[in-house]
C-alpha positions in Angstrom: -72.5 -87.6 -53.2 -71.5 -85.7 -56.6 -73.5 -85.4 -59.8 -72.3 -86.8 -63.2 -70.9 -83.9 -65.1 -72.9 -85.0 -68.2 -76.4 -84.9 -66.7 -78.5 -81.9 -65.7 -78.4 -81.1 -61.8 -81.7 -80.0 -60.1 -81.1 -78.2 -57.0 -84.5 -77.8 -55.2 -84.7 -75.8 -51.8 -88.1 -77.0 -50.6 -89.9 -80.2 -50.3 -92.5 -79.1 -52.6 -89.8 -78.4 -55.2 -88.6 -81.9 -54.6 -92.0 -83.2 -55.5 -92.3 -81.0 -58.5 -88.8 -82.3 -59.8 -89.6 -85.7 -59.4 -93.0 -85.4 -61.2 -91.4 -83.5 -64.1 -88.2 -85.4 -64.5 -88.5 -88.9 -66.3 -85.2 -90.3 -64.8 -83.3 -88.9 -61.8 -81.0 -89.9 -59.0 -80.7 -87.9 -55.8 -77.3 -87.0 -54.1 -76.1 -85.0 -51.0 -72.8 -83.6 -50.1 -70.5 -85.1 -52.7 -68.5 -87.3 -50.4 -69.4 -90.6 -52.0 -69.6 -90.1 -55.9 -69.5 -93.7 -56.8 -73.0 -94.0 -55.1 -74.7 -91.3 -57.0 -73.2 -91.1 -60.5 -76.2 -90.6 -62.6 -76.2 -93.0 -65.6 -76.7 -91.6 -69.2 -80.0 -89.8 -69.7 -80.6 -89.4 -66.0 -80.8 -86.2 -64.2 -79.0 -85.6 -60.7 -81.1 -84.2 -57.8 -79.0 -82.2 -55.4 -80.4 -82.1 -51.8 -78.0 -79.7 -50.2 -80.5 -76.8 -50.4 -83.0 -78.9 -48.3 -81.3 -78.3 -45.0 -82.0 -77.5 -41.4 -82.9 -79.3 -38.0 -86.6 -79.2 -37.5 -87.0 -80.6 -34.2 -84.7 -81.6 -31.4 -85.7 -82.9 -28.0 -82.6 -83.5 -26.0 -84.8 -85.1 -23.1 -86.3 -87.8 -25.5 -83.0 -88.2 -27.2 -84.6 -87.7 -30.6 -84.3 -85.1 -33.4 -85.9 -84.5 -37.0 -83.8 -82.7 -39.9 -84.1 -82.2 -43.6 -82.1 -84.6 -45.8 -79.7 -82.1 -46.9 -78.4 -81.1 -43.4 -74.7 -81.7 -43.0 -73.7 -84.2 -40.3 -71.4 -81.7 -38.9 -74.3 -79.4 -38.1 -76.3 -82.3 -36.4 -73.0 -83.2 -34.4 -72.7 -79.8 -33.2 -76.1 -79.4 -32.0 -76.1 -82.9 -30.3 -72.7 -82.0 -28.7 -74.0 -79.0 -27.0 -76.3 -81.3 -25.0 -73.6 -84.1 -24.3 -75.2 -86.4 -27.1 -74.1 -87.8 -30.4 -74.9 -90.0 -33.4 -73.6 -93.4 -32.2 -73.3 -95.0 -35.6 -70.4 -92.7 -36.2 -71.1 -91.9 -39.8 -68.1 -91.3 -42.0 -67.2 -88.3 -44.0 -68.8 -85.9 -41.6 -65.9 -83.4 -41.6 -65.9 -83.5 -45.5 -69.4 -82.2 -45.9 -71.6 -85.5 -45.9 -75.3 -85.0 -45.3 -77.9 -86.7 -43.2 -79.8 -88.1 -46.2 -76.6 -89.2 -47.8 -75.6 -91.1 -44.7 -78.9 -93.0 -44.8 -78.9 -93.7 -48.5 -75.3 -95.0 -48.4 -76.1 -97.1 -45.4 -72.4 -96.4 -44.1 -71.4 -96.5 -40.3 -68.2 -95.9 -38.6 -66.1 -97.8 -36.0 -68.8 -97.3 -33.0 -71.2 -99.6 -34.7 -69.3 -102.4 -33.1 -71.3 -101.5 -29.9 -74.3 -99.6 -30.8 -75.2 -100.9 -34.4 -75.5 -99.1 -37.7 -77.3 -96.3 -39.3 -80.4 -98.4 -39.9 -80.7 -99.2 -36.2 -81.2 -95.4 -35.2 -83.7 -94.3 -37.8 -87.1 -93.7 -36.3 -89.0 -92.4 -39.5 -88.5 -91.0 -43.1 -90.4 -88.6 -45.2 -89.8 -89.4 -49.0 -91.0 -88.7 -52.5 -91.9 -91.9 -54.4 -91.3 -92.5 -57.9 -94.9 -91.6 -58.6 -94.0 -88.2 -57.2 -96.2 -88.7 -54.0 -94.9 -87.4 -50.7 -95.1 -90.3 -48.2 -94.1 -90.9 -44.6 -92.9 -94.1 -42.9 -92.3 -94.5 -39.2 -92.4 -91.6 -36.8 -90.5 -89.2 -34.7 -90.4 -90.8 -31.3 -88.8 -94.1 -30.0 -92.1 -95.7 -29.3 -94.0 -96.4 -32.6 -96.8 -98.9 -33.7 -95.4 -102.3 -34.5 -95.4 -103.4 -38.2 -93.2 -103.6 -41.2 -90.3 -101.3 -40.6 -90.1 -99.5 -43.8 -87.8 -96.6 -42.7 -85.0 -99.0 -42.2 -85.2 -100.2 -45.8 -83.9 -96.7 -47.0 -80.6 -97.4 -45.2 -78.4 -98.4 -48.1 -81.1 -97.8 -50.5 -78.6 -95.6 -52.6 -81.4 -93.3 -53.7 -83.1 -96.1 -55.9 -86.4 -96.4 -53.8 -87.3 -92.7 -53.5 -86.0 -89.2 -52.6 -85.4 -88.9 -48.6 -86.5 -85.5 -47.7 -86.7 -85.7 -43.9 -85.2 -88.1 -41.3 -86.0 -88.8 -37.7 -83.3 -90.4 -35.4 -82.8 -91.5 -32.0 -79.3 -90.5 -30.3 -77.5 -91.5 -27.3 -75.5 -89.7 -24.6 -71.8 -89.5 -25.2 -69.5 -91.6 -23.0 -67.9 -89.3 -20.3 -64.5 -90.8 -21.3 -63.0 -93.0 -23.8 -59.7 -94.9 -23.9 -58.1 -97.1 -26.5 -55.9 -100.4 -26.3 -53.5 -100.8 -29.2 -52.1 -104.2 -29.5 -49.4 -105.1 -32.0 -48.8 -108.7 -33.4 -46.2 -110.0 -35.6 -48.8 -110.8 -38.4 -52.5 -111.1 -39.1 -52.9 -114.7 -37.4 -52.5 -113.8 -33.9 -54.2 -110.2 -34.3 -57.2 -112.0 -35.7 -57.1 -114.5 -32.8 -57.2 -111.5 -30.3 -60.1 -109.9 -32.3 -62.2 -113.1 -31.9 -61.4 -113.4 -28.2 -62.5 -110.0 -27.6 -65.7 -110.5 -29.6 -66.5 -113.5 -27.5 -65.7 -112.2 -24.1 -67.9 -110.0 -21.9 -66.4 -106.6 -22.9 -68.8 -103.7 -24.0 -66.2 -102.2 -26.4 -67.0 -99.2 -28.3 -65.1 -100.0 -31.5 -62.8 -103.0 -32.4 -60.9 -102.6 -35.6 -57.9 -104.7 -37.0 -55.5 -102.7 -39.2 -53.6 -105.1 -41.5 -51.4 -107.1 -41.0 -51.2 -107.0 -37.3 -52.5 -104.1 -35.3 -55.6 -104.5 -33.1 -57.4 -101.3 -31.9 -60.0 -101.7 -29.0 -61.8 -98.7 -27.6 -63.6 -98.5 -24.3 -66.1 -95.9 -23.1 -67.5 -95.1 -19.6 -66.4 -93.7 -16.4 -62.6 -92.9 -16.1 -62.3 -94.7 -12.7 -63.0 -98.0 -14.4 -60.6 -97.8 -17.1 -57.4 -99.1 -15.4 -58.9 -102.4 -14.4 -60.8 -103.0 -17.7 -57.7 -102.2 -19.7 -55.6 -104.5 -17.6 -58.1 -107.4 -18.4 -58.1 -106.5 -21.9 -54.5 -106.5 -22.3 -54.3 -110.0 -20.8 -57.0 -111.2 -23.2 -55.5 -109.8 -26.4 -51.7 -110.4 -25.8 -49.3 -108.8 -28.1 -47.4 -105.5 -27.3 -50.0 -103.2 -25.8 -50.1 -99.5 -25.5 -53.1 -97.6 -23.7 -54.1 -94.2 -25.3 -56.2 -91.9 -23.4 -57.4 -88.4 -23.7 -56.2 -86.7 -26.9 -54.2 -89.5 -28.1 -57.1 -91.8 -28.0 -59.3 -89.3 -30.2 -56.3 -88.8 -32.6 -56.0 -92.6 -33.2 -59.6 -93.0 -34.2 -59.6 -89.8 -36.3 -56.5 -91.5 -38.3 -58.6 -94.7 -38.7 -61.6 -93.1 -39.9 -62.8 -93.8 -43.6 -60.9 -90.9 -45.5 -61.5 -89.6 -49.0 -59.2 -90.8 -51.8 -56.7 -88.2 -52.6 -57.3 -86.0 -55.6 -56.4 -87.7 -58.9 -56.3 -91.2 -57.4 -57.5 -94.1 -59.7 -58.2 -96.6 -57.0 -61.5 -97.6 -55.7 -62.7 -97.3 -52.1 -64.9 -100.3 -51.3 -67.0 -101.7 -48.4 -67.1 -105.6 -48.2 -69.2 -107.3 -45.7 -67.1 -110.2 -44.4 -66.7 -112.6 -41.4 -63.7 -113.2 -39.2 -63.3 -116.7 -40.6 -63.0 -115.5 -44.2 -60.4 -112.8 -43.4 -57.2 -114.9 -43.6 -57.8 -116.0 -47.1 -59.1 -112.8 -48.1 -56.3 -110.7 -46.6 -53.7 -112.9 -48.2 -55.3 -112.2 -51.7 -55.7 -108.6 -51.1 -52.0 -108.3 -50.1 -51.0 -110.1 -53.3 -53.2 -107.5 -55.2 -51.4 -104.6 -53.5 -54.7 -103.4 -51.9 -54.9 -101.6 -48.8 -57.3 -102.9 -46.3 -58.9 -102.6 -42.7 -61.2 -104.6 -40.9 -63.9 -102.8 -38.9 -66.9 -103.7 -36.7 -65.3 -106.6 -35.1 -64.2 -108.2 -38.4 -67.5 -107.9 -40.1 -66.6 -105.3 -42.7 -63.5 -104.9 -44.8 -62.6 -101.5 -46.1 -60.6 -102.0 -49.1 -58.7 -99.4 -51.3 -58.4 -101.4 -54.5 -55.6 -100.3 -57.0 -56.9 -102.0 -60.1 -59.9 -101.7 -62.2 -63.6 -102.2 -61.4 -63.8 -105.2 -63.7 -60.9 -106.7 -61.9 -62.4 -106.1 -58.5 -65.7 -107.5 -59.6 -64.0 -110.8 -60.6 -62.1 -111.0 -57.5 -65.3 -110.4 -55.3 -67.2 -113.1 -57.3 -64.4 -115.6 -57.0 -64.5 -115.1 -53.2 -68.4 -115.0 -53.1 -68.5 -111.5 -51.6 -70.4 -108.4 -52.5 -68.8 -105.0 -52.5 -70.2 -101.3 -52.3 -68.0 -98.9 -54.2 -67.9 -95.6 -52.3 -65.4 -93.8 -54.5 -63.7 -94.3 -57.9 -65.0 -94.8 -61.4 -66.9 -98.0 -61.0 -69.8 -97.6 -63.3 -72.1 -99.1 -60.9 -71.7 -99.1 -57.0 -72.4 -102.8 -56.6 -69.8 -105.3 -57.5 -69.4 -108.9 -56.8 -72.0 -111.5 -55.7 -75.5 -110.2 -55.6 -77.5 -110.8 -52.5 -81.4 -110.1 -51.8 -81.9 -108.9 -55.3 -85.5 -110.4 -55.6 -86.8 -108.7 -52.3 -85.0 -105.4 -53.0 -86.5 -105.2 -56.6 -90.0 -106.0 -55.3 -89.7 -103.1 -52.8 -88.3 -100.7 -55.7 -91.2 -101.7 -58.0 -93.7 -100.9 -55.4 -92.1 -97.5 -54.3 -91.1 -96.7 -58.1 -93.6 -98.2 -60.4 -92.6 -96.1 -63.3 -88.9 -96.8 -62.9 -88.1 -93.1 -62.4 -85.0 -94.0 -60.3 -82.0 -96.2 -61.6 -81.9 -99.9 -60.9 -79.4 -101.4 -58.5 -77.5 -103.0 -61.7 
């Protein structure tokens, strides 16, 4: 996340310095690695709080599949430490290669293609340490998988956009990486049969790692597990999906998903990169209208999220989403506000914000 060039930027290097910065600054917004600027553009009169100096893995227990790290730790550093023990972050956070941080991934609430099977970032958070709007250091949750029952406050920080508090430390659970992966690519003449195949895979008894639909008619299905089961599983999957199918293994499988990963917009682009929660039933009409608008789009997580590159203005996108009764999170581009379209859950979210930020030190959601 990048800071607004008009606002002062604070760069603490310790948790104590973060606490001091919050107490001494009337208005501020935290940011991490600079990969999701639309989520952390500080409004006028609001300082930016950069957390990249707050970095490092504090604890890692491969036997318990848990780790704790400071919020400014780069995802690439975490991935390397986990990979040395055959483990990984199953929610597949985007922009890791571009310098995204752990705290930024939590604050943005973004997950990659593998959330289809394992769930999103919020499903892997065990605990957080954070600084409230009153400048108090607090902890929610713990560092192990088994915790006391109660209100799961740590999960509220997933997608909080830095509006509830400053995350300084996060504990996660992780999974062992599948020994092998392979991908089925099914090509269809247009969206209709491709979407039908997506629905069939969703409803079938397949534990797929990822399920994405690349408009207008290419379905990508990834399997993981033991290599000696892939042939039979792929044959069943090909019969289920139909279309013109190709099986990708080893390097070609990995290369396909690297291409499908969420990417930074090219320098100088005036487009908006937007995440829109959807349902498979809503995709046909949505895709028709997006095609008319000249927007690039891909549907991930089994058709539950649309990744849209919108060529027009934020105001035009806001009107479009409201007409479709959809909400959008702007990840990149000059939108003014990260949230566009229909509003959902505002009353609950604002009550939580009022409790954690009684002085209104962090920006609101609109």
